[in-house]
DSSP file (Angstrom, degrees, kcal/mol; ACC not computed):
  #  RESIDUE AA STRUCTURE BP1 BP2  ACC     N-H-->O    O-->H-N    N-H-->O    O-->H-N    TCO  KAPPA ALPHA  PHI   PSI    X-CA   Y-CA   Z-CA
    1    1 A X              0   0    0      0, 0.0     2,-0.1     0, 0.0     6,-0.1   0.000 360.0 360.0 360.0 143.8  -11.0   15.7  -16.5
    2    2 A X    >   -     0   0    0      1,-0.2     3,-1.9     4,-0.1     8,-0.1  -0.409 360.0-138.2 -61.1 127.0   -9.3   13.9  -13.6
    3    3 A X  T 3  S+     0   0    0      1,-0.3    -1,-0.2    -2,-0.1     4,-0.1   0.641  99.7  66.9 -66.1 -13.0   -8.4   10.4  -14.7
    4    4 A X  T 3  S+     0   0    0      2,-0.1     9,-2.5     8,-0.1     2,-0.3   0.605  90.0  82.7 -79.9 -11.0   -9.6    9.0  -11.4
    5    5 A X  B <  S-A   12   0A   0     -3,-1.9     2,-0.3     7,-0.3     7,-0.3  -0.710  87.0-113.7 -99.0 145.4  -13.2    9.9  -12.2
    6    6 A X     >  -     0   0    0      5,-3.7     4,-2.5    -2,-0.3     5,-0.2  -0.601  26.0-136.8 -69.6 129.7  -15.6    8.0  -14.3
    7    7 A X  T  4 S+     0   0    0     -2,-0.3    -1,-0.1     1,-0.2    -2,-0.0   0.759  98.6  43.4 -65.8 -25.5  -16.3   10.1  -17.5
    8    8 A X  T  4 S+     0   0    0      3,-0.1    -1,-0.2     1,-0.1    -2,-0.0   0.859 126.2  26.1 -89.6 -36.8  -20.0    9.5  -17.4
    9    9 A X  T  4 S-     0   0    0      2,-0.2    -2,-0.2     3,-0.0     3,-0.1   0.703  88.4-133.3-100.6 -21.8  -20.8   10.0  -13.7
   10   10 A X     <  +     0   0    0     -4,-2.5     2,-0.2     1,-0.3    -3,-0.1   0.500  68.9 120.0  78.2   2.2  -18.0   12.2  -12.5
   11   11 A X  S    S-     0   0    0     -5,-0.2    -5,-3.7     1,-0.1    -1,-0.3  -0.505  80.0 -77.1 -93.0 165.1  -17.6    9.9   -9.5
   12   12 A X  B     -A    5   0A   0     -7,-0.3    -7,-0.3    -2,-0.2    -1,-0.1  -0.373  59.2-112.4 -57.6 138.9  -14.5    8.0   -8.6
   13   13 A X    >   -     0   0    0     -9,-2.5     3,-1.6     1,-0.1    -1,-0.1  -0.169  30.9 -93.1 -74.6 173.8  -14.2    5.0  -10.9
   14   14 A X  T 3  S+     0   0    0      1,-0.3    -1,-0.1    97,-0.0    -2,-0.1   0.574 112.4  78.4 -67.0 -11.7  -14.6    1.4   -9.7
   15   15 A X  T 3  S+     0   0    0    -11,-0.1    97,-0.7    96,-0.1    -1,-0.3   0.813  75.3  92.4 -65.9 -27.6  -10.8    0.9   -9.2
   16   16 A X  E <   -B  111   0B   0     -3,-1.6     2,-0.4    95,-0.2    95,-0.2  -0.486  59.3-165.5 -77.7 133.7  -11.0    2.8   -5.9
   17   17 A X  E     -B  110   0B   0     93,-2.7    93,-2.3    -2,-0.2     2,-0.4  -0.965  21.3-124.5-121.1 131.0  -11.6    0.7   -2.7
   18   18 A X  E     +B  109   0B   0     -2,-0.4    91,-0.2    91,-0.2     3,-0.1  -0.601  28.0 179.5 -72.7 129.9  -12.6    2.1    0.7
   19   19 A X  E     -     0   0B   0     89,-3.4     2,-0.3     1,-0.4    -1,-0.2   0.885  51.3 -59.9 -96.0 -56.0  -10.1    1.1    3.3
   20   20 A X  E     -B  108   0B   0     88,-0.8    88,-3.2    11,-0.1    -1,-0.4  -0.959  58.7 -71.3-176.9 169.7  -11.4    2.6    6.5
   21   21 A X  E  >  -B  107   0B   0     -2,-0.3     4,-2.6    86,-0.2     5,-0.3  -0.442  50.3-111.0 -71.7 158.0  -12.2    5.9    8.1
   22   22 A X  H  > S+     0   0    0     84,-2.3     4,-2.6     1,-0.2     5,-0.2   0.897 118.4  50.0 -61.1 -40.0   -9.1    8.0    9.0
   23   23 A X  H  > S+     0   0    0     83,-0.3     4,-2.2     2,-0.2    -1,-0.2   0.914 111.4  48.7 -64.6 -41.7   -9.7    7.6   12.7
   24   24 A X  H  > S+     0   0    0      2,-0.2     4,-2.7     1,-0.2     5,-0.2   0.920 114.0  45.3 -64.5 -43.9  -10.0    3.8   12.3
   25   25 A X  H  X S+     0   0    0     -4,-2.6     4,-2.9     2,-0.2    19,-0.3   0.901 111.3  53.2 -66.5 -40.3   -6.8    3.6   10.2
   26   26 A X  H  < S+     0   0    0     -4,-2.6    -1,-0.2    -5,-0.3    -2,-0.2   0.916 113.6  43.7 -58.8 -42.8   -4.9    5.9   12.5
   27   27 A X  H  < S+     0   0    0     -4,-2.2    -2,-0.2    -5,-0.2    -1,-0.2   0.921 120.3  39.5 -69.2 -45.3   -5.9    3.6   15.4
   28   28 A X  H  < S-     0   0    0     -4,-2.7    -2,-0.2    -5,-0.2    -1,-0.2   0.775  89.5-153.2 -75.9 -27.0   -5.1    0.3   13.6
   29   29 A X  S  < S+     0   0    0     -4,-2.9    15,-2.0    -5,-0.2     2,-0.3   0.073  72.1  35.1  72.3 -22.3   -2.0    1.7   11.9
   30   30 A X  E     -D   43   0C   0     13,-0.2     2,-0.3    -2,-0.0    13,-0.2  -0.952  57.8-179.0-159.7 139.7   -2.4   -0.7    9.0
   31   31 A X  E     -D   42   0C   0     11,-2.1    11,-3.5    -2,-0.3     2,-0.4  -0.980  21.4-136.8-133.6 147.4   -5.2   -2.4    7.0
   32   32 A X  E     -D   41   0C   0     -2,-0.3     2,-0.4     9,-0.2     9,-0.2  -0.908  16.2-166.5-109.5 134.0   -4.9   -4.8    4.2
   33   33 A X  E     -D   40   0C   0      7,-2.9     7,-3.0    -2,-0.4     2,-0.4  -0.954  21.1-125.9-118.3 134.5   -7.1   -4.6    1.0
   34   34 A X        -     0   0    0     -2,-0.4     2,-0.3     5,-0.2     5,-0.2  -0.662  34.6-174.9 -77.7 131.1   -7.5   -7.3   -1.6
   35   35 A X    >   -     0   0    0      3,-0.4     3,-0.8    -2,-0.4    78,-0.1  -0.798  39.5-104.6-123.6 168.1   -6.6   -6.0   -5.0
   36   36 A X  T 3  S+     0   0    0     -2,-0.3    77,-0.1     1,-0.2     3,-0.1   0.710 121.9  33.6 -66.1 -20.1   -6.8   -7.4   -8.5
   37   37 A X  T 3  S-     0   0    0     75,-0.6    -1,-0.2     1,-0.5     2,-0.2   0.342 132.8 -51.3-116.4   4.7   -3.0   -7.9   -8.7
   38   38 A X  S <  S-     0   0    0     -3,-0.8    -1,-0.5    74,-0.1    -3,-0.4  -0.724  74.1 -50.8 143.9 167.7   -2.4   -8.7   -5.0
   39   39 A X        -     0   0    0     -2,-0.2    15,-2.4    -5,-0.2    16,-0.5  -0.410  46.2-152.0 -72.0 145.6   -3.0   -7.5   -1.5
   40   40 A X  E     -DE  33  53C   0     -7,-3.0    -7,-2.9    13,-0.3     2,-0.5  -0.976   4.3-145.6-121.2 129.2   -2.2   -3.9   -0.6
   41   41 A X  E     -DE  32  52C   0     11,-3.0    11,-2.2    -2,-0.4     2,-0.6  -0.836  11.3-158.8 -93.8 125.9   -1.2   -2.8    2.9
   42   42 A X  E     -DE  31  51C   0    -11,-3.5   -11,-2.1    -2,-0.5     2,-0.3  -0.932  14.5-169.5-109.5 116.3   -2.5    0.7    3.8
   43   43 A X  E     -DE  30  50C   0      7,-3.1     7,-2.5    -2,-0.6     2,-0.6  -0.705  22.7-134.6-104.1 151.7   -0.5    2.3    6.6
   44   44 A X  E     + E   0  49C   0    -15,-2.0     2,-0.4    -2,-0.3     5,-0.2  -0.951  37.9 167.8-101.8 119.9   -1.1    5.4    8.6
   45   45 A X  E >   - E   0  48C   0      3,-3.1     3,-1.4    -2,-0.6    -2,-0.0  -0.982  57.8 -17.9-140.9 125.2    2.2    7.3    8.8
   46   46 A X  T 3  S-     0   0    0     -2,-0.4    -1,-0.1     1,-0.3     3,-0.1   0.863 128.7 -44.7  52.1  43.5    3.0   10.8    9.9
   47   47 A X  T 3  S+     0   0    0      1,-0.2     2,-0.3   -21,-0.0    -1,-0.3   0.564 124.8  73.6  83.8   9.2   -0.6   12.0    9.7
   48   48 A X  E <  S-E   45   0C   0     -3,-1.4    -3,-3.1   -22,-0.0     2,-0.2  -0.995  78.0-105.1-151.9 157.0   -1.4   10.5    6.3
   49   49 A X  E     -E   44   0C   0     -2,-0.3     2,-0.3    -5,-0.2    -5,-0.2  -0.552  32.1-178.5 -82.3 147.0   -2.2    7.2    4.7
   50   50 A X  E     -E   43   0C   0     -7,-2.5    -7,-3.1    -2,-0.2     2,-0.4  -0.974   8.6-155.2-138.9 151.2    0.3    5.4    2.4
   51   51 A X  E     +EF  42  99C   0     48,-0.6    48,-2.0    -2,-0.3     2,-0.3  -0.988  17.4 160.1-136.1 140.1   -0.1    2.1    0.5
   52   52 A X  E     -EF  41  98C   0    -11,-2.2   -11,-3.0    -2,-0.4    46,-0.3  -0.969  52.6 -71.6-147.6 163.0    2.3   -0.5   -0.8
   53   53 A X  E     -E   40   0C   0     44,-2.5   -13,-0.3    -2,-0.3    10,-0.1  -0.321  41.0-141.1 -54.4 133.5    2.1   -4.2   -1.9
   54   54 A X  S    S+     0   0    0    -15,-2.4     9,-3.9   -21,-0.2     2,-0.5   0.817  82.5  74.8 -71.6 -30.0    1.6   -6.2    1.3
   55   55 A X  B    S-G   62   0D   0    -16,-0.5    67,-0.4     7,-0.2     7,-0.2  -0.747  88.9-121.3 -90.5 124.1    3.9   -9.0    0.1
   56   56 A X     >  -     0   0    0      5,-3.0     4,-1.4    -2,-0.5    -2,-0.1  -0.327   8.5-136.0 -63.7 139.2    7.6   -8.1    0.4
   57   57 A X  T  4 S+     0   0    0      2,-0.1    66,-0.2     1,-0.1    -1,-0.1   0.649  98.7  55.0 -69.4 -15.0    9.6   -8.3   -2.9
   58   58 A X  T  4 S-     0   0    0      3,-0.1    -1,-0.1     1,-0.1    -3,-0.0   0.970 130.9  -9.9 -84.8 -63.4   12.4  -10.0   -1.1
   59   59 A X  T  4 S-     0   0    0      2,-0.1    70,-0.2    70,-0.1    -2,-0.1   0.036  91.5-103.4-133.8  28.1   11.1  -13.1    0.7
   60   60 A X     <  +     0   0    0     -4,-1.4    69,-0.6     1,-0.2     2,-0.2   0.763  65.4 153.8  58.6  31.1    7.3  -12.9    0.5
   61   61 A X        -     0   0    0     67,-0.1    -5,-3.0    69,-0.1     2,-0.7  -0.574  52.8-104.8 -84.1 154.9    6.7  -11.7    4.1
   62   62 A X  B >   -G   55   0D   0     67,-0.4     3,-1.6    -7,-0.2    14,-0.4  -0.718  23.8-160.6 -83.2 114.6    3.6   -9.7    4.9
   63   63 A X  G >  S+     0   0    0     -9,-3.9     3,-2.0    -2,-0.7    -1,-0.2   0.766  87.3  72.1 -66.1 -24.4    4.6   -6.1    5.4
   64   64 A X  G 3  S+     0   0    0    -10,-0.4    -1,-0.3     1,-0.3    -9,-0.1   0.710  95.0  54.4 -63.3 -18.3    1.4   -5.5    7.3
   65   65 A X  G <  S+     0   0    0     -3,-1.6    -1,-0.3     2,-0.1    -2,-0.2   0.440  99.9  80.9 -92.0  -2.0    3.0   -7.5   10.1
   66   66 A X  S <  S-     0   0    0     -3,-2.0     2,-0.3    -4,-0.1     9,-0.2  -0.019  79.3-111.0 -86.9-164.2    6.1   -5.2   10.1
   67   67 A X  E     -H   74   0E   0      7,-1.2     7,-3.6     2,-0.0     2,-0.5  -0.860  13.2-124.8-127.7 162.9    6.6   -1.9   11.7
   68   68 A X  E     +H   73   0E   0     -2,-0.3     2,-0.4     5,-0.2     5,-0.2  -0.954  32.9 170.1-109.0 128.1    7.0    1.7   10.5
   69   69 A X  E >   -H   72   0E   0      3,-2.7     3,-1.2    -2,-0.5    -2,-0.0  -0.984  67.1 -12.9-140.4 125.9   10.1    3.5   11.8
   70   70 A X  T 3  S-     0   0    0     -2,-0.4     3,-0.1     1,-0.3    -1,-0.1   0.870 129.7 -50.6  50.8  42.9   11.4    6.9   10.5
   71   71 A X  T 3  S+     0   0    0      1,-0.2    13,-2.8    12,-0.1    14,-0.4   0.667 117.3 109.0  75.5  16.1    9.0    6.8    7.5
   72   72 A X  E <   -HI  69  83E   0     -3,-1.2    -3,-2.7    11,-0.3     2,-0.6  -0.983  66.4-131.5-129.0 138.9   10.1    3.3    6.4
   73   73 A X  E     -HI  68  82E   0      9,-3.0     9,-2.6    -2,-0.4     2,-0.6  -0.774  24.5-148.5 -85.9 122.5    8.1    0.0    6.6
   74   74 A X  E     -HI  67  81E   0     -7,-3.6    -7,-1.2    -2,-0.6     7,-0.2  -0.835  12.9-129.6 -97.4 119.3   10.4   -2.6    8.1
   75   75 A X     >  -     0   0    0      5,-2.9     4,-1.3    -2,-0.6   -12,-0.1  -0.452   8.2-140.5 -66.9 134.3    9.7   -6.1    6.8
   76   76 A X  T  4 S+     0   0    0    -14,-0.4    -1,-0.1    -2,-0.2   -13,-0.1   0.624  93.6  58.2 -72.4 -11.2    9.3   -8.6    9.6
   77   77 A X  T  4 S-     0   0    0      3,-0.1    -1,-0.1     1,-0.1    53,-0.0   0.977 131.1  -9.5 -82.0 -65.0   11.3  -11.3    7.7
   78   78 A X  T  4 S-     0   0    0      2,-0.1    -2,-0.1   -17,-0.0    -1,-0.1   0.137  92.7-109.9-126.9  18.3   14.7   -9.9    7.0
   79   79 A X     <  +     0   0    0     -4,-1.3     2,-0.2     1,-0.2    -3,-0.1   0.720  51.8 168.0  61.3  27.5   14.3   -6.2    8.0
   80   80 A X        -     0   0    0     -6,-0.1    -5,-2.9     1,-0.0     2,-0.6  -0.531  27.9-141.9 -63.6 140.9   14.4   -4.7    4.6
   81   81 A X  E     -I   74   0E   0     -7,-0.2     2,-0.5    -2,-0.2     9,-0.3  -0.934  15.8-166.7-117.5 114.5   13.2   -1.1    5.0
   82   82 A X  E     -I   73   0E   0     -9,-2.6    -9,-3.0    -2,-0.6     7,-0.2  -0.860  28.5-115.0-104.3 128.5   11.0    0.5    2.3
   83   83 A X  E  >  -I   72   0E   0      5,-2.6     4,-2.9    -2,-0.5   -11,-0.3  -0.420  23.3-139.8 -58.0 127.0   10.4    4.2    2.2
   84   84 A X  T  4 S+     0   0    0    -13,-2.8   -33,-0.2     1,-0.2    -1,-0.2   0.745  98.3  43.5 -67.2 -23.4    6.6    4.5    2.9
   85   85 A X  T  4 S+     0   0    0    -14,-0.4    -1,-0.2   -35,-0.1   -34,-0.1   0.810 130.8  18.7 -90.1 -33.4    6.2    7.2    0.2
   86   86 A X  T  4 S-     0   0    0      2,-0.2    -2,-0.2    11,-0.0    12,-0.2   0.638  88.8-129.1-113.3 -20.0    8.3    5.8   -2.6
   87   87 A X     <  +     0   0    0     -4,-2.9     9,-3.3     1,-0.3     2,-0.2   0.410  58.8 144.9  82.5  -1.9    8.7    2.1   -1.8
   88   88 A X  E     -J   95   0F   0      7,-0.3    -5,-2.6    -6,-0.1     2,-0.7  -0.507  40.3-158.5 -79.1 135.2   12.5    2.4   -2.3
   89   89 A X  E >>> -J   94   0F   0      5,-3.3     4,-1.4    -2,-0.2     5,-1.3  -0.914   7.0-169.2-109.0 101.0   14.9    0.3   -0.1
   90   90 A X  T 345S+     0   0    0     -2,-0.7    -1,-0.2    -9,-0.3     3,-0.1   0.850  81.7  58.0 -62.2 -37.5   18.2    2.2   -0.3
   91   91 A X  T 345S+     0   0    0    -10,-0.3    -1,-0.2     1,-0.2   -11,-0.0   0.794 120.9  27.3 -65.1 -27.5   20.2   -0.5    1.3
   92   92 A X  T <45S-     0   0    0     -3,-0.8    -1,-0.2     2,-0.2    -2,-0.2   0.455  98.5-128.7-113.0  -5.2   19.2   -3.0   -1.4
   93   93 A X  T  <5 +     0   0    0     -4,-1.4     2,-0.3     1,-0.2    -3,-0.2   0.906  68.6 124.0  53.1  45.4   18.6   -0.6   -4.3
   94   94 A X  E   < -J   89   0F   0     -5,-1.3    -5,-3.3    -7,-0.1     2,-0.4  -0.907  52.4-138.1-131.1 158.0   15.2   -2.3   -4.8
   95   95 A X  E     -J   88   0F   0     -2,-0.3     2,-0.3    -7,-0.2    -7,-0.3  -0.976   2.4-147.8-129.0 128.8   11.6   -0.9   -4.9
   96   96 A X        -     0   0    0     -9,-3.3    23,-0.2    -2,-0.4    25,-0.1  -0.707  38.9-101.2 -84.6 138.1    8.4   -2.2   -3.4
   97   97 A X        -     0   0    0     23,-0.3   -44,-2.5    -2,-0.3     2,-0.3  -0.380  40.8-164.1 -62.0 135.4    5.3   -1.3   -5.4
   98   98 A X  E     -F   52   0C   0    -46,-0.3    18,-2.3   -12,-0.2    19,-0.7  -0.854   2.9-147.2-119.5 160.0    3.3    1.6   -4.0
   99   99 A X  E     -F   51   0C   0    -48,-2.0   -48,-0.6    -2,-0.3     2,-0.2  -0.901  23.3 -98.6-129.9 152.8   -0.3    2.6   -4.7
  100  100 A X        -     0   0    0     11,-0.5    11,-2.1    14,-0.4     2,-0.4  -0.461  38.0-166.9 -71.9 138.9   -2.3    5.9   -4.9
  101  101 A X  E     -C  110   0B   0      9,-0.2     2,-0.3    -2,-0.2     9,-0.2  -0.972   5.9-173.4-128.6 141.8   -4.3    6.8   -1.8
  102  102 A X  E     -C  109   0B   0      7,-2.5     7,-3.1    -2,-0.4     2,-0.5  -0.930  15.0-148.5-128.0 155.0   -7.0    9.5   -1.4
  103  103 A X  E     +C  108   0B   0     -2,-0.3     2,-0.4     5,-0.2     5,-0.2  -0.985  21.5 173.0-122.8 120.0   -8.9   10.8    1.6
  104  104 A X  E >  S-C  107   0B   0      3,-2.4     3,-1.5    -2,-0.5    -2,-0.0  -0.989  72.0 -15.9-128.5 122.7  -12.5   11.9    0.9
  105  105 A X  T 3  S-     0   0    0     -2,-0.4    -1,-0.1     1,-0.3     3,-0.1   0.894 128.0 -53.9  51.5  45.4  -14.8   12.9    3.7
  106  106 A X  T 3  S+     0   0    0      1,-0.2   -84,-2.3   -85,-0.1     2,-0.5   0.663 112.8 121.2  64.0  19.1  -12.5   11.2    6.2
  107  107 A X  E <   -BC  21 104B   0     -3,-1.5    -3,-2.4   -86,-0.2     2,-0.5  -0.961  58.3-138.6-112.1 129.1  -12.6    7.9    4.3
  108  108 A X  E     -BC  20 103B   0    -88,-3.2   -89,-3.4    -2,-0.5   -88,-0.8  -0.740  24.3-175.3 -87.0 128.9   -9.3    6.5    3.1
  109  109 A X  E     -BC  18 102B   0     -7,-3.1    -7,-2.5    -2,-0.5     2,-0.3  -0.933   6.2-166.1-124.0 148.3   -9.5    5.0   -0.4
  110  110 A X  E     -BC  17 101B   0    -93,-2.3   -93,-2.7    -2,-0.3     2,-0.8  -0.979  20.7-140.0-132.6 147.0   -6.8    3.2   -2.4
  111  111 A X  E >   +B   16   0B   0    -11,-2.1     3,-0.6    -2,-0.3   -11,-0.5  -0.876  24.2 177.3-101.6  97.5   -6.5    2.2   -6.1
  112  112 A X  T 3   +     0   0    0     -2,-0.8   -75,-0.6   -97,-0.7     3,-0.1   0.272  57.7  87.6 -86.2  13.9   -5.1   -1.3   -5.8
  113  113 A X  T 3  S+     0   0    0      1,-0.2     2,-0.3   -98,-0.1    -1,-0.2   0.816  94.9  14.6 -85.0 -30.9   -5.1   -1.9   -9.6
  114  114 A X  S <  S-     0   0    0     -3,-0.6   -14,-0.4   -14,-0.1    -1,-0.2  -0.973  73.7-118.2-149.7 128.1   -1.7   -0.5  -10.6
  115  115 A X    >   -     0   0    0     -2,-0.3     3,-0.7     4,-0.2   -16,-0.2  -0.447  19.9-148.8 -62.7 135.4    1.5    0.5   -8.7
  116  116 A X  T 3  S+     0   0    0    -18,-2.3    -1,-0.1     1,-0.2   -17,-0.1   0.641  93.1  56.3 -82.7 -13.7    2.2    4.2   -9.2
  117  117 A X  T 3  S-     0   0    0    -19,-0.7    -1,-0.2     2,-0.1     3,-0.1   0.386 109.0-118.1 -99.0   4.9    5.9    3.9   -9.0
  118  118 A X    <   +     0   0    0     -3,-0.7   -21,-0.1     1,-0.2    -2,-0.1   0.483  63.1 147.2  77.2   1.0    6.2    1.3  -11.8
  119  119 A X        -     0   0    0    -23,-0.2     2,-0.3   -21,-0.1    -1,-0.2  -0.402  51.5-111.3 -70.7 147.8    7.6   -1.4   -9.5
  120  120 A X        -     0   0    0    -25,-0.2   -23,-0.3    -3,-0.1     2,-0.1  -0.570  30.0-111.4 -80.6 141.7    6.7   -5.0  -10.3
  121  121 A X        -     0   0    0     -2,-0.3    -1,-0.1     1,-0.1     2,-0.1  -0.425  39.5-103.4 -66.8 144.0    4.4   -6.8   -7.9
  122  122 A X        -     0   0    0    -67,-0.4     2,-0.2    -2,-0.1    -1,-0.1  -0.405  35.9-109.9 -66.5 145.3    6.2   -9.7   -6.1
  123  123 A X        -     0   0    0    -66,-0.2     2,-0.5    -2,-0.1    -1,-0.1  -0.567  34.5-154.6 -73.7 141.8    5.4  -13.1   -7.3
  124  124 A X        -     0   0    0     -2,-0.2     4,-0.1     1,-0.1    -1,-0.0  -0.971  17.5-163.7-127.8 120.0    3.3  -14.9   -4.8
  125  125 A X        -     0   0    0     -2,-0.5    -1,-0.1     2,-0.2     3,-0.1   0.604  50.5-108.6 -77.2 -11.7    3.3  -18.7   -4.6
  126  126 A X  S    S+     0   0    0      1,-0.0     2,-0.5     0, 0.0    -1,-0.1   0.260 100.3  86.2 101.6 -12.9    0.1  -18.7   -2.6
  127  127 A X  S    S-     0   0    0      2,-0.0    -2,-0.2     0, 0.0     2,-0.1  -0.813  72.4-148.7-123.5  90.4    1.7  -19.7    0.7
  128  128 A X        -     0   0    0     -2,-0.5     2,-0.2     1,-0.1   -67,-0.1  -0.367  15.8-129.0 -63.1 125.9    2.9  -16.6    2.4
  129  129 A X              0   0    0    -69,-0.6   -67,-0.4   -70,-0.2    -1,-0.1  -0.548 360.0 360.0 -75.0 139.4    6.0  -17.3    4.4
  130  130 A X              0   0    0     -2,-0.2    -1,-0.1   -69,-0.1   -69,-0.1   0.397 360.0 360.0-116.7 360.0    5.9  -16.1    8.0
């Protein structure tokens, strides 16, 4: 059985959070979802949704305020560029946490409970630097 499904109901388990409809996310380009271990930015890139920790691992900037260029999320603070699919920043040899995303019936869902690439969530002091 698919580990994303609740074993008793066969439905997606409670970890999954609805982000937006595909058209809405495509139009907005990014939405932020609160998760149990931190906020997750869900981006629309190259025809599909991708998700990563919203707070940059470098200097705690909000990646949702950055831009996507050539498949990489550019941090608005110091321009670290994270691959939107893997979270990897080649220039710094560091990895931003990414999260699993699904599209069901034109609704984008994210599991904000655990990074799928094993990267550690950035520590967050509670006062996001801008």
